[in-house]
C-alpha atoms as a printed R data frame, in Angstrom:
    type eleno elety resid chain resno       x       y       z
1   ATOM     1    CA   MET     A     1 109.051 124.363  46.883
2   ATOM     2    CA   GLY     A     2 105.764 124.824  45.078
3   ATOM     3    CA   ARG     A     3 102.322 125.208  46.531
4   ATOM     4    CA   ARG     A     4 101.592 121.464  46.186
5   ATOM     5    CA   GLY     A     5 104.834 120.651  48.017
6   ATOM     6    CA   ILE     A     6 103.925 122.974  50.896
7   ATOM     7    CA   ILE     A     7 100.429 121.501  51.153
8   ATOM     8    CA   ALA     A     8 101.812 117.942  51.125
9   ATOM     9    CA   THR     A     9 104.372 118.844  53.824
10  ATOM    10    CA   MET     A    10 101.707 120.467  56.006
11  ATOM    11    CA   ALA     A    11  99.408 117.471  55.579
12  ATOM    12    CA   ALA     A    12 102.220 115.108  56.609
13  ATOM    13    CA   LEU     A    13 102.985 117.222  59.691
14  ATOM    14    CA   LEU     A    14  99.319 117.326  60.706
15  ATOM    15    CA   MET     A    15  99.039 113.552  60.341
16  ATOM    16    CA   MET     A    16 102.092 113.059  62.565
17  ATOM    17    CA   CYS     A    17 100.681 115.425  65.184
18  ATOM    18    CA   GLY     A    18  97.337 113.604  65.158
19  ATOM    19    CA   CYS     A    19  98.921 110.269  66.039
20  ATOM    20    CA   SER     A    20  99.052 109.304  69.666
21  ATOM    21    CA   SER     A    21 101.106 106.891  71.712
22  ATOM    22    CA   ASP     A    22  99.866 104.055  73.911
23  ATOM    23    CA   ASP     A    23 100.539 106.284  76.924
24  ATOM    24    CA   ALA     A    24  97.923 108.864  75.929
25  ATOM    25    CA   TYR     A    25  95.155 109.183  78.495
26  ATOM    26    CA   ASN     A    26  91.549 108.525  77.555
27  ATOM    27    CA   VAL     A    27  88.696 108.612  80.050
28  ATOM    28    CA   TYR     A    28  87.428 105.185  78.980
29  ATOM    29    CA   SER     A    29  89.500 102.071  78.483
30  ATOM    30    CA   ARG     A    30  90.530 100.734  75.102
31  ATOM    31    CA   TYR     A    31  89.934  97.204  76.411
32  ATOM    32    CA   ARG     A    32  86.704  95.432  75.621
33  ATOM    33    CA   ALA     A    33  84.173  95.071  78.423
34  ATOM    34    CA   SER     A    34  80.731  93.524  78.530
35  ATOM    35    CA   PHE     A    35  78.424  92.561  81.368
36  ATOM    36    CA   ALA     A    36  74.676  92.807  81.861
37  ATOM    37    CA   TYR     A    37  72.898  92.008  85.095
38  ATOM    38    CA   SER     A    38  69.123  92.000  85.486
39  ATOM    39    CA   SER     A    39  68.697  91.278  89.203
40  ATOM    40    CA   VAL     A    40  70.209  94.346  90.866
41  ATOM    41    CA   MET     A    41  67.567  94.426  93.621
42  ATOM    42    CA   THR     A    42  68.486  90.917  94.804
43  ATOM    43    CA   ALA     A    43  72.229  91.637  95.123
44  ATOM    44    CA   ALA     A    44  72.416  93.997  98.127
45  ATOM    45    CA   PRO     A    45  76.068  95.091  97.674
46  ATOM    46    CA   LEU     A    46  75.403  96.027  94.032
47  ATOM    47    CA   LYS     A    47  72.085  97.763  94.802
48  ATOM    48    CA   ASN     A    48  73.742  99.830  97.542
49  ATOM    49    CA   ALA     A    49  76.656 100.751  95.269
50  ATOM    50    CA   LEU     A    50  74.370 101.908  92.461
51  ATOM    51    CA   THR     A    51  72.159 104.016  94.731
52  ATOM    52    CA   GLY     A    52  74.479 105.339  97.459
53  ATOM    53    CA   PRO     A    53  77.054 108.078  96.833
54  ATOM    54    CA   GLY     A    54  80.542 106.897  97.763
55  ATOM    55    CA   GLU     A    55  79.504 103.215  97.884
56  ATOM    56    CA   PHE     A    56  81.309 100.646  95.733
57  ATOM    57    CA   CYS     A    57  81.015  96.934  94.966
58  ATOM    58    CA   THR     A    58  83.293  94.448  93.223
59  ATOM    59    CA   ILE     A    59  81.894  91.957  90.731
60  ATOM    60    CA   SER     A    60  83.950  88.848  90.074
61  ATOM    61    CA   LEU     A    61  83.609  85.253  88.997
62  ATOM    62    CA   GLY     A    62  83.845  82.484  91.535
63  ATOM    63    CA   VAL     A    63  83.586  78.777  90.769
64  ATOM    64    CA   ASN     A    64  80.279  78.702  88.861
65  ATOM    65    CA   THR     A    65  79.148  81.823  90.742
66  ATOM    66    CA   LEU     A    66  78.991  85.579  90.441
67  ATOM    67    CA   VAL     A    67  80.393  87.266  93.532
68  ATOM    68    CA   PHE     A    68  79.297  90.765  94.571
69  ATOM    69    CA   GLN     A    69  81.378  92.176  97.438
70  ATOM    70    CA   SER     A    70  81.348  95.534  99.220
71  ATOM    71    CA   LEU     A    71  83.141  96.550 102.400
72  ATOM    72    CA   THR     A    72  80.160  95.499 104.508
73  ATOM    73    CA   ALA     A    73  78.232  92.840 102.557
74  ATOM    74    CA   SER     A    74  78.561  90.075 100.030
75  ATOM    75    CA   HIS     A    75  76.198  88.228  97.714
76  ATOM    76    CA   THR     A    76  76.902  85.093  95.693
77  ATOM    77    CA   GLU     A    77  74.689  83.917  92.869
78  ATOM    78    CA   ASP     A    78  74.916  80.647  90.974
79  ATOM    79    CA   ILE     A    79  75.647  81.055  87.281
80  ATOM    80    CA   THR     A    80  72.962  79.385  85.197
81  ATOM    81    CA   ALA     A    81  73.256  78.300  81.560
82  ATOM    82    CA   ASP     A    82  71.057  81.250  80.525
83  ATOM    83    CA   MET     A    83  73.242  83.663  82.455
84  ATOM    84    CA   MET     A    84  76.413  82.335  80.804
85  ATOM    85    CA   TYR     A    85  74.869  82.844  77.382
86  ATOM    86    CA   TYR     A    86  73.362  86.273  77.956
87  ATOM    87    CA   GLN     A    87  75.475  87.800  80.713
88  ATOM    88    CA   LYS     A    88  79.100  86.903  80.075
89  ATOM    89    CA   ILE     A    89  81.702  88.874  81.961
90  ATOM    90    CA   ILE     A    90  84.282  90.233  79.527
91  ATOM    91    CA   CYS     A    91  87.003  92.367  81.100
92  ATOM    92    CA   ILE     A    92  90.547  92.050  82.416
93  ATOM    93    CA   SER     A    93  89.726  90.812  85.907
94  ATOM    94    CA   GLY     A    94  86.235  91.779  87.105
95  ATOM    95    CA   PHE     A    95  84.529  95.088  87.851
96  ATOM    96    CA   ILE     A    96  84.278  97.757  90.513
97  ATOM    97    CA   VAL     A    97  80.943  99.586  90.290
98  ATOM    98    CA   GLY     A    98  79.522 102.420  92.335
99  ATOM    99    CA   MET     A    99  78.204 105.943  92.561
100 ATOM   100    CA   ALA     A   100  80.977 108.508  92.887
101 ATOM   101    CA   ASN     A   101  80.433 111.143  95.578
102 ATOM   102    CA   ILE     A   102  82.303 113.790  93.536
103 ATOM   103    CA   PRO     A   103  80.619 115.103  90.369
104 ATOM   104    CA   GLU     A   104  82.680 114.765  87.203
105 ATOM   105    CA   MET     A   105  84.126 117.883  85.632
106 ATOM   106    CA   ASN     A   106  81.520 120.079  83.920
107 ATOM   107    CA   THR     A   107  78.595 118.257  85.543
108 ATOM   108    CA   ASP     A   108  76.623 118.813  88.707
109 ATOM   109    CA   TRP     A   109  75.308 115.274  89.214
110 ATOM   110    CA   LEU     A   110  76.787 112.213  90.856
111 ATOM   111    CA   GLY     A   111  77.361 109.537  88.265
112 ATOM   112    CA   ILE     A   112  77.691 105.780  88.386
113 ATOM   113    CA   VAL     A   113  81.169 104.612  87.458
114 ATOM   114    CA   SER     A   114  82.701 101.278  86.524
115 ATOM   115    CA   PHE     A   115  86.369 100.309  86.655
116 ATOM   116    CA   ASP     A   116  88.253  97.098  86.024
117 ATOM   117    CA   LEU     A   117  89.084  95.101  89.135
118 ATOM   118    CA   ALA     A   118  92.700  94.703  87.955
119 ATOM   119    CA   CYS     A   119  95.415  97.233  88.823
120 ATOM   120    CA   SER     A   120  95.889  99.134  85.568
121 ATOM   121    CA   ASN     A   121  99.580  99.814  86.219
122 ATOM   122    CA   CYS     A   122 100.541  96.219  87.029
123 ATOM   123    CA   TYR     A   123  98.547  95.021  84.028
124 ATOM   124    CA   HIS     A   124  99.918  97.658  81.628
125 ATOM   125    CA   ASP     A   125 103.553  97.261  82.734
126 ATOM   126    CA   ASN     A   126 103.820  93.490  83.214
127 ATOM   127    CA   SER     A   127 100.537  91.883  82.056
128 ATOM   128    CA   ILE     A   128  99.891  90.934  85.689
129 ATOM   129    CA   LYS     A   129  96.306  91.342  86.842
130 ATOM   130    CA   PRO     A   130  96.133  91.343  90.638
131 ATOM   131    CA   ASN     A   131  92.684  92.145  91.953
132 ATOM   132    CA   LEU     A   132  92.305  95.414  93.780
133 ATOM   133    CA   GLN     A   133  90.911  95.552  97.306
134 ATOM   134    CA   LEU     A   134  88.197  98.019  98.296
135 ATOM   135    CA   LYS     A   135  89.162 100.377 101.123
136 ATOM   136    CA   GLU     A   136  87.174 102.774 103.329
137 ATOM   137    CA   GLY     A   137  86.358 106.185 101.857
138 ATOM   138    CA   GLY     A   138  85.950 105.081  98.229
139 ATOM   139    CA   PHE     A   139  89.437 103.793  97.483
140 ATOM   140    CA   ALA     A   140  90.906 100.700  95.821
141 ATOM   141    CA   TYR     A   141  94.338  99.356  96.772
142 ATOM   142    CA   CYS     A   142  96.829  97.162  94.905
143 ATOM   143    CA   SER     A   143  98.879  95.020  97.289
144 ATOM   144    CA   ARG     A   144 101.467  94.335  94.575
145 ATOM   145    CA   CYS     A   145 102.523  97.875  93.555
146 ATOM   146    CA   LYS     A   146 101.127  99.620  96.703
147 ATOM   147    CA   ARG     A   147  99.107 102.177  94.717
148 ATOM   148    CA   LYS     A   148  95.860 103.563  96.090
149 ATOM   149    CA   TYR     A   149  93.205 104.757  93.633
150 ATOM   150    CA   SER     A   150  90.317 107.170  94.234
151 ATOM   151    CA   LEU     A   151  87.108 105.585  92.961
152 ATOM   152    CA   ASN     A   152  85.263 108.865  93.590
153 ATOM   153    CA   ASN     A   153  87.701 110.842  91.442
154 ATOM   154    CA   GLN     A   154  87.895 108.984  88.103
155 ATOM   155    CA   GLY     A   155  90.170 106.205  89.371
156 ATOM   156    CA   ILE     A   156  93.296 108.345  89.667
157 ATOM   157    CA   VAL     A   157  96.319 107.308  91.727
158 ATOM   158    CA   VAL     A   158  96.274 109.168  95.064
159 ATOM   159    CA   GLU     A   159  98.951 107.282  96.979
160 ATOM   160    CA   GLY     A   160 102.106 105.420  95.980
161 ATOM   161    CA   LYS     A   161 104.095 105.803  92.790
162 ATOM   162    CA   SER     A   162 102.274 107.924  90.195
163 ATOM   163    CA   GLY     A   163 100.792 106.083  87.263
164 ATOM   164    CA   ARG     A   164  97.836 105.365  85.053
165 ATOM   165    CA   PRO     A   165  94.272 105.736  86.372
166 ATOM   166    CA   LEU     A   166  92.110 102.631  86.588
167 ATOM   167    CA   GLU     A   167  90.672 101.210  83.375
168 ATOM   168    CA   ARG     A   168  87.206 102.723  83.179
169 ATOM   169    CA   TYR     A   169  84.145 101.378  81.372
170 ATOM   170    CA   HIS     A   170  80.772 102.763  80.323
171 ATOM   171    CA   VAL     A   171  77.971 101.769  82.692
172 ATOM   172    CA   SER     A   172  74.234 102.319  82.663
173 ATOM   173    CA   TYR     A   173  71.619 101.556  85.275
174 ATOM   174    CA   ASP     A   174  67.887 101.797  84.633
175 ATOM   175    CA   GLY     A   175  67.131 102.802  88.230
176 ATOM   176    CA   SER     A   176  65.371  99.595  89.132
177 ATOM   177    CA   ASN     A   177  66.807  96.214  88.188
178 ATOM   178    CA   ARG     A   178  69.130  96.261  85.144
179 ATOM   179    CA   MET     A   179  72.769  97.346  84.926
180 ATOM   180    CA   VAL     A   180  74.911  97.119  81.774
181 ATOM   181    CA   ILE     A   181  78.679  97.615  81.512
182 ATOM   182    CA   THR     A   182  80.155  98.044  78.013
183 ATOM   183    CA   ASN     A   183  83.125  99.329  76.142
């Protein structure tokens, strides 16, 4: 085999090694997500989740309402025509947002995290999207597959059958009144 043949073979092998399967783990989800909210200070569960380490809040759609729910408080806000145009919720099922009380690897600060409200394993395996329930201590629980996820530790499974971590999204908070979730 000539030099060109060896180079072509090596290139083909490198291309095969660079490919990944659907089961490869990425920190952030491959699913699209989009939500912007400009009234953080008026939604107490969300404000507490964005400013208190270990606090979390779910964000979901009700009938013509946005529903913010933590373990101790809830806030419902009517969806206006402007909100529907500018602040659509795009995700699998809703969001879980909060400030983790464990710094991420290679950092020394507590970051705000956002996960999908659907159980990633039930959704990935069977396209079923049951909503997770918040539990004390920064956990989310799926009543269908009985998995418990650590919201403080990148959404990994900590109880039940092993599996995929929660679908995670990029989130930013300006420190006063605006939060944006994207992917």
